[in-house]
Structures are given as structure tokens and as C-alpha cells.
N, C-alpha and C positions, 0 to 999 in steps of 0.2 A: 719120227726118226727114218723108219723105212722110206716114207715119202721123200725125204730130203735125200737120202742116198740115191733113190732111184732118179729123181730130179737132177742131181748133181751128174750122174752117169750120162744122161741124155744131153745134158748141156755141153759136156766136153767133147761128146761124139758129134754134135751137131753145132755147138756154138762158134757164134759168129756167124846159167848158163852156167910163178914160174918166170919164165923169160919172156920178153916183148915177142909178138907176132906182127909182123908188119901187115898193114892193110894193103888192099891191091888197088892202087891210083890208076885211072885212065887217062887218056890224052886231055880229056876235058875236066881232068881234077875230080872225078866222081870216086867216092870211098865205097869200096865194095867189103861188106862183112863176110868172111868165107866159112862161117859156121851156121847151122839152122838155129833158129830160135825155137823150133819144136823140140829141139833135142838138148840144147846147151844155154847157159848163161855167158854172155859174153861181155867182158869187162873192157871199156874203152877209155883212153886218155886222149884229150883233146889237145893238151900240151904237145904230146909226142907223135899225135896222128898214128896211134898204134893200138891194136888189140893187146891189153896187158896180160890177160890169161882168159882161159874158158873152162867150163866145167859142165858136166852132165847135171840137169837140173835135179836129179835123183841124189845127188851126192851128200846132201844134208836135210835135216828136219828142222831143227830149232837154232835160233840165234839168241845169244845172251848179251846183252848189253855190256860193253867193256871200255869204250871210250866215249862217254857222255855223263850227263848228270844224273843219271837214274839207274835202275837194275831191271829194265824191261826185258821181257822174253817174247820173241817172235816167231812166227811161223813161216816155213817156206812156202810162199803163196804160190810159186811156180808148179809146185805139185798138187795145188787146189786143196791144201790142208785146212781143217777148221778143227775147232775144239770146245769144250764145255767144262765148266765148273760143277761137279756133282754137290758140293756142298758139305760132304761128307769126309771124315779123316779116317774111315774104315777101308785102308788099302786092301786087306785081304777079303774082305766081305763082298766088295764089288766085284761081280764077274760078268757084267753086261753093261752096255751103254745106258745110264738111268739119267741122262742129262734131259732136261726139258728143252733146252735150247744149245744148238752149236752154232757157233759164229766165225766169221772169218776175220783175219786182220784188215783193217782199212788200208784200200790202196794207196792213200795219200802219204802214208808212213807216219801219221800222227800215233805217237807212242801211247797216247791217253785212250787210244781205240783199238787195242789189240784183243785177240780173243783170250789170251792168258789173263791179261788184266792184273789187278792188284793181289798178286800172289803172296805177297808179304807186306808189312806196314813199315815203311822207314822214315816215319814222321819224327821220330827221335832216332838218329843215326847210331847213337850210342847205345841204344837199347831196341834194336828193331824187332818186331813181332812176327813169328812164322806160324800162321794158322795150319799149314800142312794138310790143306785140302786136296783131295784126289781129283785130277782133271782126265778128262777123256780126249785123247788125241786121235782125230781121223787123219792118218796119213796121206789121204788124198787118192789120186788115180793116175795110172799110167795113160799114154796117149791113146790107148785103145779102150779107154773108159774102165778099165779092170781095177777095182779098189786094192791098195796096199795093206788095208786093214786098220785095226785099232790098237793104241797103247793106252794103258793108264799110268799116270805120273803123278808123283808127289814131288814139289819143289821144297826140299828140306830146309835150306838155310844158304846165306851168302855170309862168308866170313874169310878175313884174310885174302880178300879178292879171290876167292874160289866160290863157285855155285857147287852145291851139292844137291843130287836128285836121285830118287828111287823110281824103277820103272818096270814094267812087264807088259807081256801079252794081255789083252782084256782078260782072258782066263786064269791069269795068274802064273802062267809059265813063262819061263826065261826071265826071271826077276833078276834085276842087277841094281847095283848102287854105283854111282859114278859121280866123279868130282871134276868140275870144268874150271881150271885157271883161266882168268880173263887174259886177253891179248890186247893190251893197250895201244896197238898200232893199227888196230881195226875197230870200226864202230861196234861190231859185234863178233863174239866168237862163235864159229859155227860148229854145230853138233849133229852127229847121227847116231840113231839108235842101233845100227848095225854092228855086229859082233861084240854086243854086250856093252856098247857105247864108245864112240871115238870123236874126237876133235878134228875138223876138217878145215884147213886154213886155205879154202879155194878162193875166198875172196880176198882181191889184192889188199895191200896195206891202203889206208885211207888216202894218202897222197898220190897214189899211182893210178887212180881211176876217176872219171867225171861221170860216164854213161854205162848203164847196163842194159843190154838188150836181152830181153827175157819174156817168157809168157808169166802171167801172173792173174790172180783172181780180182775181180771187181764186181761192184754192184752195177747192173744196168736195169732198164725198165722195159718192160715187154710190152706188147701190143696192147695190153689191158692196164698199162701204166702200174703193174706189180714189179716190186723191187726183187730182182733176180740174180743170185751169183753166176757170173760167167768167167771162162778162162779166156784171156785176150793175150795178143803178142804185142808189145810194145816196148818202151824205154823207161827206166828209172834213173833218177838222178842221185848222185852220190850225196848222202844226208850231211856230209861235214863240210857244207859250204855252197855247193854247187846249186843254183837258181836257174829257172827259166821262164820264158813267156812265149805265147804263141801270136802270131800276126796273120789275119787273113785279108788284111786291106791294102797294105804297102807291098811294093815288090822286094823280092830278096836281092835282086841285082842293085837296086838303088839305095839299100839300106846301109849307112856307115856308122862309125863310132859316134858321129854327132848326134844321132837318133836315140841312142840308148836311153837318155834321160827322160824320154817321152813314155816310157813303157814302167809297169809294175811287175817286177819279178816275183815269182812264186818260189817258196821252198817245199811245196808239196813234192813229194817222192815220184809221184805220177804227172807232173806238170806238163812233160812231153807225152807220156802214155802212148795210146794206140790210135788216136784220131786223125793221124796223118794218111790213113788209108781207109778204104771202103771195101766192103765185101757185097759184091752183086753178081748174080749169074753165076754161082759157083767159082767166082775167081776174086782176086784182090786188085784194086787200082789206086794208086797213089792220088791224093787230094792235091791238085796242083795249086791250089789257092792258099795253102798253109805253109809256113816256114816259121822257125824258131830262134830267138836270141838267147843265149846262154851266157851266164857269168860263172866262170869256174871258181874253186876255193881260193885260187891265187888272185882273184879279182880281175881276170882278163875276159874280154867279152868276145864271143864268136856268134857267127849267124850259120845256120844248118837247115837244109832242105832237103827232103827226101826225094829220091829219084825212081826207087824200084823196090820190089818185094821178092823178085825171084832170082835164082842162079842162072847162069848162062845155060844149064841144062833144063831149065823150066821148073825146077823144085821151088816150091814156095818156103819163105821163112828166111830169106837171105836179103837183109835190107841194104840199100845202097843209098847214098846222100852225097850232096855237095856242102862243104863246110869251109869256112873262112874266118881267119883272126881278124876281127874288127879293128884291131889296133893297125893292122897293115892296110887297111881300106883308105880310099883317098875321097874325102867330102866332096 
């Protein structure tokens, strides 16, 4: 575990987000996101061509499925969080990280590939089984590679649309019980361990966003072809129906609504991801050969092409892009 902690710290240091906030269009219809992906999660609406809201990536820790078919629990991957199941129900007795394996949520958003996994058995919805195993949650790292620390958590039960959990620091201090009522206007109800536990509705309602500009953890392969967790900056899709596909062959300007039937759209959360830019010689360059087609949750098609990753002052993490509603394009 010490090796993983050291490895994660090095990777983050060297590797390689209310009311509407209007984006900044230029004379050539370039959208500029005015908040850094290194500090914030930025929620963007294609329909309104606006930033719906933004929040510090440190504002939340866990997400509890609220508007979906199951009862999954996700980690805040923008914090490089990972977790493990101790296999024990002895909450008091566990005072250090005894997990043999600590894993990350899959960046595709596949809820069958989460670090928390099957924390309960809902095969019989009328009589769910709650094993009450103790999980160790690594809260990840800040942008300087400094660890936020560990929590131990028991997911007690889910009843009357309320999740109940018990948690403390790894040494048992600051123990709390907390109840999390689901918010059915959002796919996940977000929760922070801060101040004894709070819910933090920083994610907009499902109908109010399509893209999230954020940093997140994913698995990449190093020079020795070893699967390794990295922290990257890219784009997540709204899991409530937004899909996308990349194109490196055709031209952005020449693609119209009549072309969309030629593509297979992906539901993966990271279908846009981070590959629209390349890192070389200590700077990022936009890949000019790639653009994206997006189908939003209302069934409207868009095309999007990134144009930059730096602010006007030269700070990195400020994406800019062209975007067009394909319904308005002329074949």
C-alpha cells in the first residue's frame, strides 16, 4: 500500500469542477471556458451554450445513486480517490489500512466497475441484505500531491430513499453517523465527509448539463505496458442520455446532420475524455485531427472541435472549442 501511495503522489505531480454563467464567444464563434480544469469541475449546457455551474473539485467525496436503476456509490475521481473493502465488519477494530487492494472507479462510468462495488445485495428489493463491511476510502491528493488522508466507512443500509452510513478517520477519531436522502433530480446525490457529513448539490440537475470539464483518474499504460492510474484533464458526458463519438478522418466543417447515421455513438462517460490534446515538451497542443459528434439527452446532435487549452494569460486548463448545432447545418 505504501508503494501505491508513493506511486500515486508521483503520478499526480508529473502526470501527463446556481445560475447560468455565460461562456465567452469570440468573433469566430469560439467558446472559452473561463474556469481552470485544474481547480474546478465545470458543467456546460449545449442547448444553452452556457456554463450552468462550477465548483471546486474538493467539494465532494462520494456520490450516491439517486436517479437511476440501482444503488451504486461512486468516488470523486477528480480527487484521485480510490477505495478497498476490508472484508471485515469490525468497524472499531480496524485502525489502519488492511486492504490488500485499493482500486479506482472505472473512468467509463460503468457502474459495475466501481471501487465500492456491491456494498449490499438488492436481488430481492423487498428484503435487501446489508453485509456492513468496512471500506477504506483514500481521499486522494491535492494539486501539489499532498494526501487528504483516509476514512473508514460502513454503508449501513438504504431505506425509504435514504442511505445511512457510519464513518470516521482511520484511527477511529471523529466518528459520525449520517443519513443521505436521495435527490431524484440528479443521477447522484453528492456527499462530503466535511463537518461531520454534508450533502453538496454542486452538480446541476440532470436536465441542465451535457458536458463536465474536469480532471479525473483513468488507467493508462506506461512505457513498459504496465496499467497505471493517472490523473488527466478532460470531458465527461452526462450519464442520463448524452452520447458522443470521435472522428479523426472527416472534416469538422464538412460534417452535417446527414452524416450522423454513419457513426456509432458511445454511452461511456469518458467518450470525449482527454485525447483532444497532446502533452509534449512541457506544454499541451490541441490535436487538430480530432473532433466530436454529440447527441444530447433531448436527441439533438452537435459537433465540437477543441481549439485551445490555455487562457489569454497563458495559464493551462482553460479549454476553448468550436461547437455547432447540426440541426442548423446545411448539407
